[in-house]
RODO-2510 file (C-alpha; in nm, 4 decimals, decimal comma):
residues 239
     n   res          X          Y          Z
     1     x     9,2456     8,0212    11,4865
     2     x     9,1688     8,2776    11,2911
     3     x     8,7802     8,3086    11,1930
     4     x     8,7523     8,2125    10,8563
     5     x     8,5558     8,5245    10,7459
     6     x     8,8464     8,7336    10,7390
     7     x     8,9880     8,5307    10,4670
     8     x     9,3200     8,7507    10,5103
     9     x     9,5690     8,6603    10,2334
    10     x     9,9152     8,8698    10,3625
    11     x    10,0277     8,9684    10,6693
    12     x    10,2216     9,2829    10,7057
    13     x    10,4162     9,3830    11,0366
    14     x    10,5453     9,7084    11,1934
    15     x    10,9347     9,6303    11,2718
    16     x    11,1048     9,8571    11,5277
    17     x    10,9816     9,7272    11,8700
    18     x    10,7228     9,4575    11,7382
    19     x    10,9747     9,1957    11,5085
    20     x    11,2988     9,3445    11,6640
    21     x    11,4643     9,4850    11,9938
    22     x    11,5709     9,8352    11,8974
    23     x    11,6738     9,9254    12,2299
    24     x    11,8514     9,6514    12,4002
    25     x    12,0664     9,6033    12,0179
    26     x    12,1694     9,9589    11,9987
    27     x    12,3396     9,9078    12,3510
    28     x    12,4837     9,5583    12,2852
    29     x    12,6038     9,6213    11,9445
    30     x    12,7755    10,0342    12,0114
    31     x    12,9241     9,8513    12,3689
    32     x    13,1064     9,6045    12,1776
    33     x    13,3370     9,8130    11,9129
    34     x    13,6412     9,6539    11,7780
    35     x    13,9964     9,7047    11,8898
    36     x    14,1192    10,0583    11,8473
    37     x    13,7940    10,2081    11,8190
    38     x    13,7801    10,3232    12,1903
    39     x    13,4334    10,4594    12,1575
    40     x    13,2611    10,4753    12,5212
    41     x    12,9411    10,6137    12,5792
    42     x    12,5974    10,5466    12,7585
    43     x    12,4451    10,3793    12,4577
    44     x    12,1011    10,2959    12,6496
    45     x    12,1104    10,6741    12,7084
    46     x    12,1445    10,7454    12,3031
    47     x    11,8773    10,4643    12,2024
    48     x    11,6456    10,6381    12,4305
    49     x    11,6982    11,0323    12,3498
    50     x    11,7564    10,8508    11,9585
    51     x    11,3778    10,7138    11,9402
    52     x    11,2771    10,9996    12,1383
    53     x    11,3051    11,2111    11,8439
    54     x    11,1707    10,9206    11,5644
    55     x    10,8019    11,0710    11,5860
    56     x    10,9090    11,4602    11,5993
    57     x    11,1768    11,4037    11,2749
    58     x    10,8681    11,2074    11,0681
    59     x    10,6398    11,4740    11,1697
    60     x    10,8684    11,7299    11,0085
    61     x    10,8244    11,5395    10,6814
    62     x    10,4395    11,4831    10,7508
    63     x    10,3850    11,8151    10,8007
    64     x    10,5492    11,9528    10,4895
    65     x    10,8080    12,1165    10,6723
    66     x    11,0286    11,9349    10,4567
    67     x    11,0715    11,7141    10,1480
    68     x    11,0505    11,3378    10,2343
    69     x    11,3785    11,1761    10,3433
    70     x    11,4423    10,8003    10,4475
    71     x    11,5054    10,7065    10,8045
    72     x    11,8704    10,6614    10,7426
    73     x    11,8936    11,0546    10,6988
    74     x    11,6644    11,1699    10,9383
    75     x    11,8323    10,9432    11,1781
    76     x    12,1663    11,0770    11,0811
    77     x    12,0445    11,4363    11,1662
    78     x    11,9563    11,3614    11,5126
    79     x    12,3456    11,2809    11,5809
    80     x    12,4547    11,6198    11,5482
    81     x    12,2830    11,6566    11,8560
    82     x    12,2920    11,3284    12,0331
    83     x    12,6747    11,2949    12,0204
    84     x    12,7892    11,6153    12,1742
    85     x    12,5209    11,5177    12,4728
    86     x    12,7097    11,1818    12,5202
    87     x    13,0573    11,3413    12,5164
    88     x    13,1663    11,2349    12,2036
    89     x    13,2497    11,5195    12,0384
    90     x    13,5519    11,3505    11,8181
    91     x    13,4205    11,0845    11,6321
    92     x    13,5323    11,0180    11,2950
    93     x    13,3281    10,9922    10,9563
    94     x    13,3623    10,6391    10,9933
    95     x    13,2647    10,5800    11,3621
    96     x    12,9547    10,8250    11,3323
    97     x    12,8905    10,6036    11,0067
    98     x    12,9104    10,3123    11,2123
    99     x    12,6682    10,4430    11,4915
   100     x    12,3841    10,5825    11,2473
   101     x    12,3795    10,2356    11,0696
   102     x    12,3609    10,0280    11,4174
   103     x    11,9842    10,0466    11,2884
   104     x    12,0448     9,8175    10,9960
   105     x    12,1924     9,5577    11,2889
   106     x    11,8816     9,5308    11,5338
   107     x    11,8421     9,1842    11,6696
   108     x    11,5074     9,0063    11,6433
   109     x    11,3270     8,9465    11,9637
   110     x    11,3614     8,5569    12,0792
   111     x    10,9833     8,4428    11,9023
   112     x    11,0388     8,6780    11,6043
   113     x    11,2116     8,4316    11,3565
   114     x    11,0248     8,1146    11,4616
   115     x    10,6975     8,3030    11,4173
   116     x    10,7315     8,4339    11,1418
   117     x    10,8972     8,1348    10,9447
   118     x    10,5414     7,9733    11,0875
   119     x    10,3359     8,2339    10,9172
   120     x    10,5064     8,2071    10,6031
   121     x    10,4003     7,8892    10,4995
   122     x    10,0461     7,9820    10,4797
   123     x    10,0797     8,3626    10,4333
   124     x    10,2561     8,6126    10,2348
   125     x    10,4366     8,8429    10,5100
   126     x    10,6257     9,1623    10,4867
   127     x    10,7213     9,4350    10,6870
   128     x    10,5471     9,7442    10,6598
   129     x    10,7931     9,9675    10,8467
   130     x    10,9173    10,3559    10,8938
   131     x    11,2561    10,2134    10,8257
   132     x    11,3953    10,2471    10,4669
   133     x    11,4438     9,9509    10,2053
   134     x    11,8207     9,8863    10,2553
   135     x    11,7780     9,9079    10,6026
   136     x    11,5583     9,6675    10,6185
   137     x    11,7035     9,4354    10,3690
   138     x    12,0318     9,4589    10,6060
   139     x    11,8158     9,3680    10,9140
   140     x    11,6415     9,0908    10,7301
   141     x    11,9565     8,9112    10,5804
   142     x    12,1418     8,9543    10,9570
   143     x    11,8570     8,8551    11,1685
   144     x    11,6932     8,5518    10,9631
   145     x    11,3531     8,7289    10,9102
   146     x    11,2118     8,5455    10,6113
   147     x    11,0075     8,8329    10,4460
   148     x    10,8472     8,7701    10,1012
   149     x    10,8815     9,1302    10,0219
   150     x    10,9461     9,4641    10,1717
   151     x    10,7488     9,7338    10,2359
   152     x    10,8919    10,0234    10,3562
   153     x    10,7981    10,4316    10,3891
   154     x    11,0353    10,4757    10,1096
   155     x    10,8072    10,2442     9,9070
   156     x    10,5020    10,5039     9,9154
   157     x    10,7324    10,8243    10,0327
   158     x    10,4725    10,8617    10,3341
   159     x    10,5127    10,7838    10,6587
   160     x    10,2599    10,5856    10,8874
   161     x    10,0500    10,6535    10,9861
   162     x     9,9528    10,8179    10,6435
   163     x     9,6665    10,6317    10,5012
   164     x     9,8824    10,5952    10,1910
   165     x    10,0866    10,3305    10,3526
   166     x     9,8649    10,0872    10,4367
   167     x     9,6381    10,1055    10,1151
   168     x     9,9445    10,1051     9,9249
   169     x    10,0389     9,7594    10,0228
   170     x     9,6663     9,6465     9,9447
   171     x     9,7154     9,8127     9,5899
   172     x    10,0442     9,6393     9,5178
   173     x     9,9249     9,3336     9,6208
   174     x     9,5558     9,3522     9,4482
   175     x     9,3823     9,2771     9,7339
   176     x     9,1318     9,4436     9,9124
   177     x     9,2177     9,5986    10,2435
   178     x     9,0254     9,3561    10,4263
   179     x     9,2422     9,0641    10,3377
   180     x     9,5682     9,2318    10,4518
   181     x     9,6471     9,2207    10,8570
   182     x     9,8576     9,4782    11,0446
   183     x    10,0630     9,3498    11,3148
   184     x    10,2117     9,5657    11,5826
   185     x    10,2899     9,5886    11,9031
   186     x    10,1553     9,9477    11,9088
   187     x     9,7838    10,0267    11,9344
   188     x     9,8014    10,3621    11,7625
   189     x     9,9510    10,1902    11,4398
   190     x     9,6605     9,9051    11,4426
   191     x     9,4028    10,1993    11,4554
   192     x     9,5184    10,3720    11,1666
   193     x     9,5580    10,0768    11,0167
   194     x     9,1874     9,9465    11,1159
   195     x     9,0942    10,3099    10,9932
   196     x     9,2222    10,2072    10,6275
   197     x     9,0141     9,8740    10,6268
   198     x     9,2660     9,6436    10,7426
   199     x     9,2753     9,3585    10,9596
   200     x     9,4741     9,3936    11,3097
   201     x     9,7031     9,1677    11,4977
   202     x     9,8441     9,2852    11,8629
   203     x    10,1005     9,1402    12,0352
   204     x    10,2474     9,3239    12,3685
   205     x    10,6415     9,4002    12,3694
   206     x    10,6161     9,5131    12,7468
   207     x    11,0121     9,6259    12,7610
   208     x    11,0500     9,7649    12,3981
   209     x    11,1183    10,1029    12,6386
   210     x    11,2689     9,9363    12,9047
   211     x    11,1810     9,7995    13,2381
   212     x    10,9565    10,1149    13,3426
   213     x    10,7497    10,1376    13,0066
   214     x    10,4100    10,2855    13,0610
   215     x    10,2630    10,2316    12,7127
   216     x    10,1350     9,9528    12,4703
   217     x    10,1539     9,7272    12,8043
   218     x     9,8121     9,5410    12,6712
   219     x     9,5508     9,5457    12,4191
   220     x     9,3514     9,8753    12,4146
   221     x     9,0744     9,7768    12,1712
   222     x     8,8990     9,4565    12,0683
   223     x     9,1853     9,3992    11,7298
   224     x     9,0816     9,0994    11,5104
   225     x     9,3861     8,8785    11,6758
   226     x     9,5757     8,9613    12,0499
   227     x     9,8295     8,7267    12,1125
   228     x    10,1290     8,7173    12,3523
   229     x    10,4077     8,6931    12,0873
   230     x    10,4690     8,6010    11,7370
   231     x    10,4882     8,2034    11,7850
   232     x    10,1262     8,2826    11,9429
   233     x     9,9915     8,4530    11,6811
   234     x    10,1261     8,2053    11,4273
   235     x     9,9132     7,9469    11,6117
   236     x     9,6419     8,1651    11,6726
   237     x     9,5940     8,2237    11,2995
   238     x     9,6442     7,8768    11,2167
   239     x    10,0063     7,8336    11,1029
***
């Protein structure tokens, strides 16, 4: 059980990789085009190539090279390069829009909904994601993610790990940072959150990047709570 001295009131969650399986979802979704659409490609390769451009695209915003753009727009820019790489030279605007919005349709990991539902009974729960608000809202409705609220990089016009994201949550909830816990499957996210005074919870998602994943396989530091998945985390914090 979570130590009473931690006095956490709210828990915020990384989403891509921690709550939802972006890689498998993209391959399943785009591999199931409806009648008459007939688009075929290596969708797992698309997922991997797309995700590899995730941090570099956001770094253009963080560095000031470009003004803040929501993640849907950054994802769409990547398709200019990625679609030809996959042999998709003649997609229609509607097909391209369907591909780009696959991020709105990601599936949760098997433990996510049950774990979040348990935690919601005792704590305020919300995403703190680099995804934009409409993306996170669409995903939550489709996947049944029981958020109390949505915190997005779009809310703060900053991408994680900028301190304004973590501290902005505490400020908007009228809580000291020490009463907010960040949960993620990524040690770097937790490192940044702890640097802002938040509590931290780690769960491993050892196949987020596929069977050959070599990063974030375990907790790299002594985070406040380390669990095997979100249901285990719920049990460890008393729900």
